[in-house]
Biopython code that builds the backbone (N, CA, C, O; Angstrom):
import numpy as np
from Bio.PDB.StructureBuilder import StructureBuilder

atoms = [
    (1, "MET", "N", (9.493, -0.275, 26.732)),
    (1, "MET", "CA", (8.608, 0.181, 25.223)),
    (1, "MET", "C", (8.340, 1.822, 24.982)),
    (1, "MET", "O", (8.227, 2.404, 23.903)),
    (2, "ASP", "N", (8.271, 2.400, 26.393)),
    (2, "ASP", "CA", (7.534, 3.838, 27.007)),
    (2, "ASP", "C", (9.291, 4.389, 27.459)),
    (2, "ASP", "O", (9.685, 4.405, 28.625)),
    (3, "GLN", "N", (10.272, 4.861, 26.084)),
    (3, "GLN", "CA", (11.244, 5.658, 26.456)),
    (3, "GLN", "C", (11.617, 6.507, 25.803)),
    (3, "GLN", "O", (11.113, 6.621, 24.685)),
    (4, "LEU", "N", (12.439, 7.254, 26.147)),
    (4, "LEU", "CA", (13.016, 8.349, 25.321)),
    (4, "LEU", "C", (13.162, 8.227, 24.387)),
    (4, "LEU", "O", (12.538, 9.131, 23.832)),
    (5, "GLN", "N", (13.707, 7.547, 23.578)),
    (5, "GLN", "CA", (14.905, 7.704, 22.502)),
    (5, "GLN", "C", (12.647, 7.797, 21.534)),
    (5, "GLN", "O", (12.215, 8.738, 20.869)),
    (6, "THR", "N", (11.982, 6.667, 21.850)),
    (6, "THR", "CA", (11.042, 6.803, 20.921)),
    (6, "THR", "C", (10.249, 7.936, 21.098)),
    (6, "THR", "O", (9.628, 8.068, 20.042)),
    (7, "TYR", "N", (9.959, 8.769, 21.828)),
    (7, "TYR", "CA", (9.433, 10.192, 22.181)),
    (7, "TYR", "C", (10.291, 10.856, 20.754)),
    (7, "TYR", "O", (9.901, 11.088, 19.610)),
    (8, "LEU", "N", (11.578, 11.018, 21.411)),
    (8, "LEU", "CA", (12.882, 11.833, 20.200)),
    (8, "LEU", "C", (12.521, 11.299, 19.063)),
    (8, "LEU", "O", (11.735, 12.054, 18.490)),
    (9, "ILE", "N", (12.801, 10.037, 18.284)),
    (9, "ILE", "CA", (12.685, 9.839, 17.151)),
    (9, "ILE", "C", (11.137, 10.331, 16.504)),
    (9, "ILE", "O", (11.278, 11.053, 15.517)),
    (10, "VAL", "N", (10.008, 10.122, 16.806)),
    (10, "VAL", "CA", (9.269, 10.353, 16.511)),
    (10, "VAL", "C", (9.046, 12.094, 16.369)),
    (10, "VAL", "O", (8.601, 12.564, 15.322)),
    (11, "ALA", "N", (9.408, 12.968, 17.542)),
    (11, "ALA", "CA", (9.458, 14.391, 17.239)),
    (11, "ALA", "C", (10.698, 14.555, 15.894)),
    (11, "ALA", "O", (10.388, 15.114, 14.842)),
    (12, "ALA", "N", (12.156, 13.958, 16.139)),
    (12, "ALA", "CA", (12.477, 14.221, 14.781)),
    (12, "ALA", "C", (11.931, 13.869, 13.382)),
    (12, "ALA", "O", (12.030, 14.664, 12.447)),
    (13, "ILE", "N", (11.372, 12.699, 13.266)),
    (13, "ILE", "CA", (10.511, 12.505, 11.998)),
    (13, "ILE", "C", (9.596, 13.737, 11.672)),
    (13, "ILE", "O", (9.691, 14.448, 10.671)),
    (14, "LEU", "N", (8.551, 13.883, 12.856)),
    (14, "LEU", "CA", (7.965, 15.015, 12.162)),
    (14, "LEU", "C", (8.318, 16.401, 12.418)),
    (14, "LEU", "O", (7.594, 17.214, 11.844)),
    (15, "PHE", "N", (9.075, 16.780, 13.003)),
    (15, "PHE", "CA", (10.667, 17.564, 12.944)),
    (15, "PHE", "C", (10.935, 17.757, 11.401)),
    (15, "PHE", "O", (10.504, 18.681, 10.712)),
    (16, "SER", "N", (11.671, 16.786, 11.020)),
    (16, "SER", "CA", (12.216, 16.934, 9.682)),
    (16, "SER", "C", (11.142, 16.773, 8.704)),
    (16, "SER", "O", (11.506, 16.891, 7.534)),
    (17, "LEU", "N", (9.476, 16.450, 8.976)),
    (17, "LEU", "CA", (8.651, 16.667, 7.721)),
    (17, "LEU", "C", (7.948, 18.138, 8.218)),
    (17, "LEU", "O", (7.840, 18.882, 7.243)),
    (18, "GLY", "N", (7.714, 18.425, 8.802)),
    (18, "GLY", "CA", (7.630, 20.146, 8.513)),
    (18, "GLY", "C", (8.557, 20.675, 7.625)),
    (18, "GLY", "O", (8.283, 21.149, 6.523)),
    (19, "LEU", "N", (10.339, 20.531, 8.432)),
    (19, "LEU", "CA", (11.198, 21.334, 7.843)),
    (19, "LEU", "C", (11.385, 21.608, 6.016)),
    (19, "LEU", "O", (11.708, 22.606, 5.371)),
    (20, "PHE", "N", (10.888, 19.764, 5.496)),
    (20, "PHE", "CA", (10.960, 19.417, 4.326)),
    (20, "PHE", "C", (9.664, 20.405, 3.957)),
    (20, "PHE", "O", (10.058, 21.397, 3.343)),
    (21, "ALA", "N", (8.276, 20.393, 4.164)),
    (21, "ALA", "CA", (7.164, 21.293, 3.955)),
    (21, "ALA", "C", (7.026, 22.748, 4.158)),
    (21, "ALA", "O", (6.036, 23.480, 4.145)),
    (22, "VAL", "N", (8.162, 22.951, 4.331)),
    (22, "VAL", "CA", (8.493, 24.753, 4.909)),
    (22, "VAL", "C", (9.473, 25.155, 3.511)),
    (22, "VAL", "O", (9.391, 26.070, 2.692)),
    (23, "MET", "N", (10.386, 24.052, 3.668)),
    (23, "MET", "CA", (11.639, 24.329, 2.543)),
    (23, "MET", "C", (10.997, 24.519, 1.309)),
    (23, "MET", "O", (11.418, 25.425, 0.590)),
    (24, "THR", "N", (9.949, 23.753, 0.892)),
    (24, "THR", "CA", (9.479, 22.971, -0.787)),
    (24, "THR", "C", (8.507, 23.534, -1.277)),
    (24, "THR", "O", (8.252, 23.863, -2.436)),
    (25, "ARG", "N", (7.769, 23.671, 0.006)),
    (25, "ARG", "CA", (6.253, 24.367, -0.819)),
    (25, "ARG", "C", (6.082, 25.742, -0.638)),
    (25, "ARG", "O", (6.328, 26.552, 0.255)),
    (26, "ARG", "N", (5.362, 25.768, -2.257)),
    (26, "ARG", "CA", (5.214, 26.707, -2.465)),
    (26, "ARG", "C", (3.432, 27.685, -1.967)),
    (26, "ARG", "O", (3.365, 28.893, -2.194)),
    (27, "ASN", "N", (2.683, 27.225, -1.574)),
    (27, "ASN", "CA", (1.611, 26.927, -1.335)),
    (27, "ASN", "C", (1.174, 27.717, 0.056)),
    (27, "ASN", "O", (1.210, 27.053, 1.092)),
    (28, "ALA", "N", (0.849, 28.819, 0.112)),
    (28, "ALA", "CA", (1.402, 29.834, 1.664)),
    (28, "ALA", "C", (0.489, 28.671, 2.906)),
    (28, "ALA", "O", (0.876, 28.787, 4.068)),
    (29, "VAL", "N", (-0.759, 27.526, 2.615)),
    (29, "VAL", "CA", (-1.083, 26.933, 3.422)),
    (29, "VAL", "C", (-0.496, 25.395, 3.615)),
    (29, "VAL", "O", (-0.748, 24.469, 4.385)),
    (30, "ALA", "N", (0.198, 25.557, 2.779)),
    (30, "ALA", "CA", (0.964, 23.729, 3.053)),
    (30, "ALA", "C", (2.500, 24.820, 3.891)),
    (30, "ALA", "O", (3.160, 24.259, 4.766)),
    (31, "VAL", "N", (2.653, 25.441, 3.718)),
    (31, "VAL", "CA", (3.954, 26.357, 4.790)),
    (31, "VAL", "C", (3.756, 26.240, 6.076)),
    (31, "VAL", "O", (4.476, 25.895, 7.012)),
    (32, "LEU", "N", (2.605, 26.600, 5.974)),
    (32, "LEU", "CA", (1.669, 26.896, 7.812)),
    (32, "LEU", "C", (1.692, 25.907, 8.256)),
    (32, "LEU", "O", (2.153, 25.877, 9.397)),
    (33, "MET", "N", (1.234, 24.583, 7.651)),
    (33, "MET", "CA", (0.660, 23.258, 7.729)),
    (33, "MET", "C", (2.603, 22.716, 8.098)),
    (33, "MET", "O", (2.847, 21.835, 8.922)),
    (34, "GLY", "N", (3.444, 23.265, 7.509)),
    (34, "GLY", "CA", (4.801, 22.075, 7.822)),
    (34, "GLY", "C", (5.582, 23.489, 9.612)),
    (34, "GLY", "O", (6.554, 23.426, 10.364)),
    (35, "ILE", "N", (4.594, 24.323, 9.473)),
    (35, "ILE", "CA", (5.633, 25.162, 10.700)),
    (35, "ILE", "C", (4.427, 24.447, 12.204)),
    (35, "ILE", "O", (4.560, 24.727, 13.396)),
    (36, "GLU", "N", (3.688, 23.810, 11.784)),
    (36, "GLU", "CA", (2.750, 23.556, 13.021)),
    (36, "GLU", "C", (2.961, 22.411, 13.242)),
    (36, "GLU", "O", (2.658, 22.004, 14.364)),
    (37, "LEU", "N", (3.787, 21.097, 11.884)),
    (37, "LEU", "CA", (4.271, 19.935, 12.913)),
    (37, "LEU", "C", (6.169, 20.753, 13.245)),
    (37, "LEU", "O", (6.790, 20.188, 14.146)),
    (38, "ILE", "N", (6.763, 21.724, 12.670)),
    (38, "ILE", "CA", (7.328, 22.041, 13.688)),
    (38, "ILE", "C", (7.006, 22.074, 15.470)),
    (38, "ILE", "O", (7.269, 21.570, 16.562)),
    (39, "LEU", "N", (6.468, 22.784, 14.956)),
    (39, "LEU", "CA", (5.844, 23.217, 16.910)),
    (39, "LEU", "C", (5.406, 21.943, 17.188)),
    (39, "LEU", "O", (5.294, 21.935, 18.414)),
    (40, "ASN", "N", (5.004, 20.556, 16.647)),
    (40, "ASN", "CA", (3.648, 19.885, 17.581)),
    (40, "ASN", "C", (5.404, 18.848, 17.437)),
    (40, "ASN", "O", (5.432, 17.872, 18.187)),
    (41, "ALA", "N", (6.204, 18.984, 16.894)),
    (41, "ALA", "CA", (7.638, 17.718, 17.162)),
    (41, "ALA", "C", (8.247, 18.655, 18.998)),
    (41, "ALA", "O", (8.570, 18.196, 20.093)),
    (42, "ALA", "N", (8.145, 19.882, 18.514)),
    (42, "ALA", "CA", (9.184, 20.931, 20.024)),
    (42, "ALA", "C", (8.093, 20.463, 20.964)),
    (42, "ALA", "O", (8.660, 20.045, 21.973)),
    (43, "ASN", "N", (6.805, 20.349, 21.081)),
    (43, "ASN", "CA", (5.545, 20.080, 21.990)),
    (43, "ASN", "C", (5.714, 18.832, 22.901)),
    (43, "ASN", "O", (5.348, 18.651, 24.062)),
    (44, "ILE", "N", (6.790, 17.525, 21.493)),
    (44, "ILE", "CA", (6.211, 16.441, 22.200)),
    (44, "ILE", "C", (7.941, 16.175, 22.837)),
    (44, "ILE", "O", (8.127, 15.118, 23.440)),
    (45, "ASN", "N", (8.969, 17.016, 22.698)),
    (45, "ASN", "CA", (10.264, 17.033, 22.961)),
    (45, "ASN", "C", (9.717, 17.868, 24.771)),
    (45, "ASN", "O", (10.295, 17.484, 25.787)),
    (46, "PHE", "N", (8.948, 18.616, 24.826)),
    (46, "PHE", "CA", (8.998, 19.354, 25.940)),
    (46, "PHE", "C", (8.331, 18.129, 26.563)),
    (46, "PHE", "O", (8.480, 17.757, 27.727)),
    (47, "LEU", "N", (7.831, 17.750, 25.945)),
    (47, "LEU", "CA", (6.532, 16.830, 27.530)),
    (47, "LEU", "C", (7.340, 15.505, 27.935)),
    (47, "LEU", "O", (7.295, 15.023, 29.067)),
    (48, "ALA", "N", (8.224, 14.878, 26.673)),
    (48, "ALA", "CA", (9.116, 13.881, 27.260)),
    (48, "ALA", "C", (10.009, 14.229, 27.768)),
    (48, "ALA", "O", (10.248, 13.351, 28.596)),
    (49, "PHE", "N", (10.897, 15.148, 27.864)),
    (49, "PHE", "CA", (11.566, 15.593, 28.825)),
    (49, "PHE", "C", (11.044, 15.666, 30.245)),
    (49, "PHE", "O", (11.545, 15.319, 31.315)),
    (50, "ALA", "N", (10.243, 16.051, 30.028)),
    (50, "ALA", "CA", (9.527, 16.427, 31.436)),
    (50, "ALA", "C", (8.915, 15.293, 32.151)),
    (50, "ALA", "O", (8.579, 15.305, 33.335)),
    (51, "ARG", "N", (8.800, 14.311, 31.323)),
    (51, "ARG", "CA", (8.166, 12.846, 32.167)),
    (51, "ARG", "C", (9.713, 12.137, 32.771)),
    (51, "ARG", "O", (10.019, 11.607, 33.839)),
    (52, "PHE", "N", (10.484, 12.442, 31.469)),
    (52, "PHE", "CA", (12.049, 11.545, 31.853)),
    (52, "PHE", "C", (13.343, 11.915, 31.726)),
    (52, "PHE", "O", (14.248, 11.347, 31.115)),
    (53, "GLY", "N", (13.361, 13.472, 32.705)),
    (53, "GLY", "CA", (13.882, 14.262, 32.990)),
    (53, "GLY", "C", (14.078, 14.915, 34.080)),
    (53, "GLY", "O", (15.058, 15.572, 34.432)),
    (54, "GLY", "N", (12.891, 14.661, 34.713)),
    (54, "GLY", "CA", (12.818, 15.585, 36.166)),
    (54, "GLY", "C", (11.684, 15.991, 36.372)),
    (54, "GLY", "O", (10.918, 15.885, 37.330)),
    (55, "MET", "N", (11.608, 16.585, 35.169)),
    (55, "MET", "CA", (10.527, 18.193, 35.471)),
    (55, "MET", "C", (9.296, 17.984, 36.209)),
    (55, "MET", "O", (8.539, 17.027, 36.042)),
    (56, "ASN", "N", (9.162, 18.789, 36.907)),
    (56, "ASN", "CA", (7.926, 18.346, 37.197)),
    (56, "ASN", "C", (6.247, 18.992, 36.413)),
    (56, "ASN", "O", (5.170, 18.409, 36.285)),
    (57, "ILE", "N", (6.570, 20.056, 36.117)),
    (57, "ILE", "CA", (5.470, 20.692, 35.508)),
    (57, "ILE", "C", (5.771, 21.939, 34.380)),
    (57, "ILE", "O", (4.992, 22.748, 33.875)),
    (58, "SER", "N", (6.977, 21.777, 34.237)),
    (58, "SER", "CA", (7.309, 22.670, 32.971)),
    (58, "SER", "C", (6.703, 22.600, 31.865)),
    (58, "SER", "O", (5.894, 23.227, 31.181)),
    (59, "GLY", "N", (7.652, 21.138, 31.869)),
    (59, "GLY", "CA", (7.107, 20.507, 30.161)),
    (59, "GLY", "C", (6.049, 20.952, 29.976)),
    (59, "GLY", "O", (5.939, 21.705, 29.008)),
    (60, "GLN", "N", (4.858, 20.677, 30.808)),
    (60, "GLN", "CA", (3.804, 20.705, 30.386)),
    (60, "GLN", "C", (3.394, 21.693, 29.840)),
    (60, "GLN", "O", (2.890, 21.746, 28.718)),
    (61, "VAL", "N", (3.676, 23.068, 31.019)),
    (61, "VAL", "CA", (3.671, 24.945, 30.868)),
    (61, "VAL", "C", (3.943, 24.970, 29.283)),
    (61, "VAL", "O", (3.193, 25.024, 28.308)),
    (62, "PHE", "N", (5.782, 24.889, 29.493)),
    (62, "PHE", "CA", (6.528, 24.830, 28.053)),
    (62, "PHE", "C", (5.235, 24.394, 26.632)),
    (62, "PHE", "O", (4.973, 25.098, 25.657)),
    (63, "SER", "N", (4.822, 23.443, 26.880)),
    (63, "SER", "CA", (4.506, 23.037, 25.328)),
    (63, "SER", "C", (2.502, 23.964, 25.414)),
    (63, "SER", "O", (1.939, 24.278, 24.365)),
    (64, "LEU", "N", (1.891, 24.185, 26.691)),
    (64, "LEU", "CA", (0.975, 24.624, 26.661)),
    (64, "LEU", "C", (0.967, 26.260, 26.229)),
    (64, "LEU", "O", (-0.036, 26.888, 25.893)),
    (65, "PHE", "N", (2.474, 26.837, 26.334)),
    (65, "PHE", "CA", (3.113, 28.211, 25.915)),
    (65, "PHE", "C", (2.918, 27.708, 24.098)),
    (65, "PHE", "O", (2.314, 28.438, 23.312)),
    (66, "VAL", "N", (3.307, 26.873, 23.836)),
    (66, "VAL", "CA", (3.453, 25.993, 22.122)),
    (66, "VAL", "C", (2.046, 26.546, 22.107)),
    (66, "VAL", "O", (1.753, 27.560, 21.474)),
    (67, "ILE", "N", (1.491, 26.095, 22.572)),
    (67, "ILE", "CA", (0.184, 25.814, 21.832)),
    (67, "ILE", "C", (-1.018, 26.980, 21.320)),
    (67, "ILE", "O", (-1.800, 27.167, 20.388)),
    (68, "VAL", "N", (-0.447, 27.805, 23.006)),
    (68, "VAL", "CA", (-1.486, 29.208, 22.622)),
    (68, "VAL", "C", (-0.680, 29.501, 21.572)),
    (68, "VAL", "O", (-1.214, 29.421, 20.466)),
    (69, "MET", "N", (0.901, 29.940, 21.636)),
    (69, "MET", "CA", (1.415, 30.558, 20.465)),
    (69, "MET", "C", (1.248, 30.054, 18.908)),
    (69, "MET", "O", (1.395, 30.815, 17.952)),
    (70, "ALA", "N", (0.843, 28.332, 18.767)),
    (70, "ALA", "CA", (0.389, 28.142, 17.563)),
    (70, "ALA", "C", (-0.767, 28.482, 16.938)),
    (70, "ALA", "O", (-1.000, 28.511, 15.730)),
    (71, "ALA", "N", (-1.537, 28.762, 17.946)),
    (71, "ALA", "CA", (-3.226, 28.987, 17.491)),
    (71, "ALA", "C", (-3.063, 30.808, 16.931)),
    (71, "ALA", "O", (-3.275, 31.157, 15.770)),
    (72, "ALA", "N", (-2.650, 31.765, 18.063)),
    (72, "ALA", "CA", (-2.220, 32.591, 17.458)),
    (72, "ALA", "C", (-1.584, 33.151, 16.341)),
    (72, "ALA", "O", (-1.894, 34.145, 15.685)),
    (73, "GLU", "N", (-0.478, 32.224, 16.197)),
    (73, "GLU", "CA", (-0.001, 32.293, 14.468)),
    (73, "GLU", "C", (-0.468, 31.898, 13.541)),
    (73, "GLU", "O", (0.046, 32.278, 12.489)),
    (74, "ALA", "N", (-1.742, 30.885, 13.453)),
    (74, "ALA", "CA", (-2.044, 30.390, 13.175)),
    (74, "ALA", "C", (-3.185, 31.527, 12.363)),
    (74, "ALA", "O", (-3.536, 31.514, 11.183)),
    (75, "ALA", "N", (-3.634, 32.572, 13.582)),
    (75, "ALA", "CA", (-5.170, 33.271, 13.718)),
    (75, "ALA", "C", (-4.361, 34.413, 12.577)),
    (75, "ALA", "O", (-5.051, 34.913, 11.688)),
    (76, "VAL", "N", (-2.874, 34.766, 12.686)),
    (76, "VAL", "CA", (-2.920, 35.594, 12.293)),
    (76, "VAL", "C", (-1.710, 35.383, 10.886)),
    (76, "VAL", "O", (-1.140, 36.363, 10.407)),
    (77, "ALA", "N", (-1.512, 34.192, 10.458)),
    (77, "ALA", "CA", (-1.041, 33.236, 9.231)),
    (77, "ALA", "C", (-1.947, 33.757, 8.525)),
    (77, "ALA", "O", (-1.913, 34.783, 7.845)),
    (78, "LEU", "N", (-3.318, 32.527, 8.819)),
    (78, "LEU", "CA", (-4.380, 32.508, 7.826)),
    (78, "LEU", "C", (-5.167, 34.356, 7.498)),
    (78, "LEU", "O", (-5.435, 34.730, 6.357)),
    (79, "ALA", "N", (-5.395, 35.220, 8.724)),
    (79, "ALA", "CA", (-5.845, 35.945, 8.768)),
    (79, "ALA", "C", (-4.568, 37.094, 6.640)),
    (79, "ALA", "O", (-4.916, 37.473, 5.522)),
    (80, "ILE", "N", (-3.056, 37.052, 7.564)),
    (80, "ILE", "CA", (-2.638, 37.339, 6.283)),
    (80, "ILE", "C", (-2.764, 36.722, 4.747)),
    (80, "ILE", "O", (-2.923, 37.621, 3.921)),
    (81, "VAL", "N", (-2.721, 35.149, 4.082)),
    (81, "VAL", "CA", (-3.375, 34.309, 3.569)),
    (81, "VAL", "C", (-3.986, 34.970, 2.659)),
    (81, "VAL", "O", (-3.518, 35.224, 1.550)),
    (82, "ILE", "N", (-5.289, 35.355, 3.153)),
    (82, "ILE", "CA", (-6.316, 36.059, 2.662)),
    (82, "ILE", "C", (-6.377, 37.210, 2.062)),
    (82, "ILE", "O", (-7.031, 37.547, 1.075)),
    (83, "ASN", "N", (-5.409, 37.993, 2.942)),
    (83, "ASN", "CA", (-5.152, 38.980, 1.980)),
    (83, "ASN", "C", (-4.209, 39.020, 1.168)),
    (83, "ASN", "O", (-3.968, 40.050, 0.538)),
    (84, "ILE", "N", (-3.410, 37.764, 1.014)),
    (84, "ILE", "CA", (-2.324, 37.897, 0.295)),
    (84, "ILE", "C", (-3.445, 37.403, -1.112)),
    (84, "ILE", "O", (-3.398, 38.050, -2.157)),
    (85, "PHE", "N", (-4.210, 36.451, -0.989)),
    (85, "PHE", "CA", (-5.395, 35.863, -2.014)),
    (85, "PHE", "C", (-6.274, 36.935, -2.868)),
    (85, "PHE", "O", (-6.519, 36.929, -4.074)),
    (86, "ASN", "N", (-6.765, 38.083, -1.616)),
    (86, "ASN", "CA", (-7.590, 39.360, -2.471)),
    (86, "ASN", "C", (-7.259, 40.002, -2.997)),
    (86, "ASN", "O", (-7.970, 40.545, -3.843)),
    (87, "ASN", "N", (-6.168, 40.280, -2.839)),
    (87, "ASN", "CA", (-4.384, 41.063, -3.538)),
    (87, "ASN", "C", (-4.168, 40.302, -4.864)),
    (87, "ASN", "O", (-4.813, 40.432, -5.905)),
    (88, "PHE", "N", (-3.628, 39.874, -4.733)),
    (88, "PHE", "CA", (-3.090, 38.499, -5.677)),
    (88, "PHE", "C", (-3.790, 37.357, -6.513)),
    (88, "PHE", "O", (-3.148, 37.004, -7.503)),
    (89, "LYS", "N", (-4.746, 36.847, -6.336)),
    (89, "LYS", "CA", (-5.878, 35.934, -6.530)),
    (89, "LYS", "C", (-4.640, 34.788, -6.643)),
    (89, "LYS", "O", (-4.706, 33.987, -7.575)),
    (90, "SER", "N", (-3.535, 34.712, -5.713)),
    (90, "SER", "CA", (-3.137, 33.164, -5.954)),
    (90, "SER", "C", (-2.207, 33.318, -4.277)),
    (90, "SER", "O", (-1.356, 34.160, -3.987)),
    (91, "ILE", "N", (-2.734, 32.222, -3.440)),
    (91, "ILE", "CA", (-1.747, 31.905, -2.769)),
    (91, "ILE", "C", (-0.444, 30.769, -2.645)),
    (91, "ILE", "O", (-0.184, 29.863, -1.853)),
    (92, "ASN", "N", (0.298, 31.398, -4.012)),
    (92, "ASN", "CA", (1.697, 30.773, -4.448)),
    (92, "ASN", "C", (2.384, 31.909, -3.482)),
    (92, "ASN", "O", (2.001, 33.070, -3.336)),
    (93, "ILE", "N", (3.485, 31.273, -2.873)),
    (93, "ILE", "CA", (4.270, 32.480, -2.567)),
    (93, "ILE", "C", (5.730, 32.894, -3.153)),
    (93, "ILE", "O", (6.670, 33.619, -2.826)),
    (94, "ASP", "N", (5.496, 32.317, -3.846)),
    (94, "ASP", "CA", (6.543, 32.929, -5.254)),
    (94, "ASP", "C", (6.823, 33.885, -5.824)),
    (94, "ASP", "O", (7.828, 34.493, -6.190)),
    (95, "GLU", "N", (5.190, 33.992, -5.880)),
    (95, "GLU", "CA", (4.227, 34.549, -6.730)),
    (95, "GLU", "C", (4.014, 36.298, -6.282)),
    (95, "GLU", "O", (3.674, 37.263, -6.966)),
    (96, "VAL", "N", (4.390, 36.169, -4.808)),
    (96, "VAL", "CA", (4.149, 37.567, -4.149)),
    (96, "VAL", "C", (5.467, 37.722, -3.491)),
    (96, "VAL", "O", (6.099, 37.241, -2.550)),
    (97, "ASN", "N", (5.627, 38.881, -4.697)),
    (97, "ASN", "CA", (7.633, 39.447, -4.248)),
    (97, "ASN", "C", (7.417, 40.936, -3.240)),
    (97, "ASN", "O", (8.257, 41.583, -2.614)),
    (98, "GLN", "N", (5.620, 41.174, -3.432)),
    (98, "GLN", "CA", (5.548, 42.655, -2.821)),
    (98, "GLN", "C", (4.923, 42.676, -1.960)),
    (98, "GLN", "O", (4.819, 41.638, -1.307)),
    (99, "LEU", "N", (4.236, 43.825, -1.562)),
    (99, "LEU", "CA", (3.350, 44.210, -0.578)),
    (99, "LEU", "C", (1.575, 44.174, -1.177)),
    (99, "LEU", "O", (0.527, 43.652, -0.797)),
    (100, "SER", "N", (1.965, 44.951, -2.173)),
    (100, "SER", "CA", (0.755, 44.772, -2.831)),
    (100, "SER", "C", (1.089, 45.595, -4.759)),
    (100, "SER", "O", (2.012, 46.114, -5.386)),
    (101, "ARG", "N", (-0.030, 45.306, -4.909)),
    (101, "ARG", "CA", (0.503, 45.496, -6.752)),
    (101, "ARG", "C", (0.282, 47.096, -7.156)),
    (101, "ARG", "O", (0.550, 47.489, -8.291)),
]
sb = StructureBuilder()
sb.init_structure("model")
sb.init_model(0)
sb.init_chain("A")
sb.init_seg("    ")
for serial, (resi, resn, name, xyz) in enumerate(atoms, 1):
    if name == "N":
        sb.init_residue(resn, " ", resi, " ")
    sb.init_atom(name, np.array(xyz, "f"), 0.0, 1.0, " ", f" {name:<3s}", serial, name[0])
structure = sb.get_structure()
């Protein structure tokens, strides 16, 4: 039951859900959550290929790098969302078409 295809299917489902969220949501926080799902799908792929592909520790290192990058992305993106809310009183990304009012 512990096969590479299982991990790849789960990662593909997560990636598809994340891509769907990024493409269809208008709320900036929902778009950020979709990006996090896409990054988690990449982590699952890194770890699965590290386990089944014969890589010793490089998959774990790449996965750790993606986790650190996701944390930095979340901090910067949430700061941008707060700034957008302060300027436009909305976090709907369709309404924000310029940098300031």
